[in-house]
N, C-alpha and C positions, 0 to 999 in steps of 0.2 A: 471573514476575519480569521486570522491565524489563531489557533488555540495555543495557550502558553504551555511550555514544556518544562520538565523538571528532572533533576538527577538527585538521587538519594545515596549518600555515602555513609555507611555505618558498619563497623566490624561485628556487630551483634545481629545475627539473622532475625531473631524475634523482634527486635526494635525496628529493623528495616521494614519488616512485614506490617507491624502495627502502625508505623508512620504512613506507609503506603495506603493502608486501609482507611486511616483517618482522613488522609488527603482526598481519597476517592469520595468519601461521604461529605466532607466539608467544602471541597472545591472540585465539583464534578467536571468542570471545563478543562481542568489541568490534565495534560498527558504526561505520565511518568515514563520517560523514555529510557531510563537506565537506573539500575541499582548496583552500587559498587560495594565490595567487601573490604576494601582497603584503599589507601591513598593512590597507589599506582594505578589501580583499576579505575578509580575516579578520574584521574588525569586522562587516561585513554578514552574513557567514555565522553568526557567533556570535550576533548580535542575532536572527536569524531562527530559529536552531536550538537555542541554548543547550546545547551539548554538555557532557557530564560531564567530559571531559578535553580539553585542548588541547596539542598538540605544536608549539612555536613556535621558529622560527629566531631566534637572538639578533641576527644581523647581516643585516637586510633593509633595503632602501632605504625611505625614508619612515618609517612606524611600525615599530620593531623589536620583537622578541619581548618585551623587558622593558616597553616602553611598552604593548604589547597586554595584557600581564598586569595592569598597573595598571588599564586600562580594563575588563577582564573582571571583576576583583575588585569594581569599583564598579557592575557591572550589577545592576539591581534584582532580577532573577530568580535571582541567585547569592548574594545577601546573606542 
């Protein structure tokens, strides 16, 4: 069975690291395949990897988490 994959997008490095650590403890089956520092980086990672789950910061400069969600929902591989 395929392990679920995840992307974390947050402009705060410490918060990204803390979330990743929590996920490792609480959901050990989850593979965190990418961590993005901003919206554009998250789009690139999502396009390349198409993770099963995305943890998105709502307040990021440039593309915020809600804008990313709209883009991800429209992705041809997730439709």
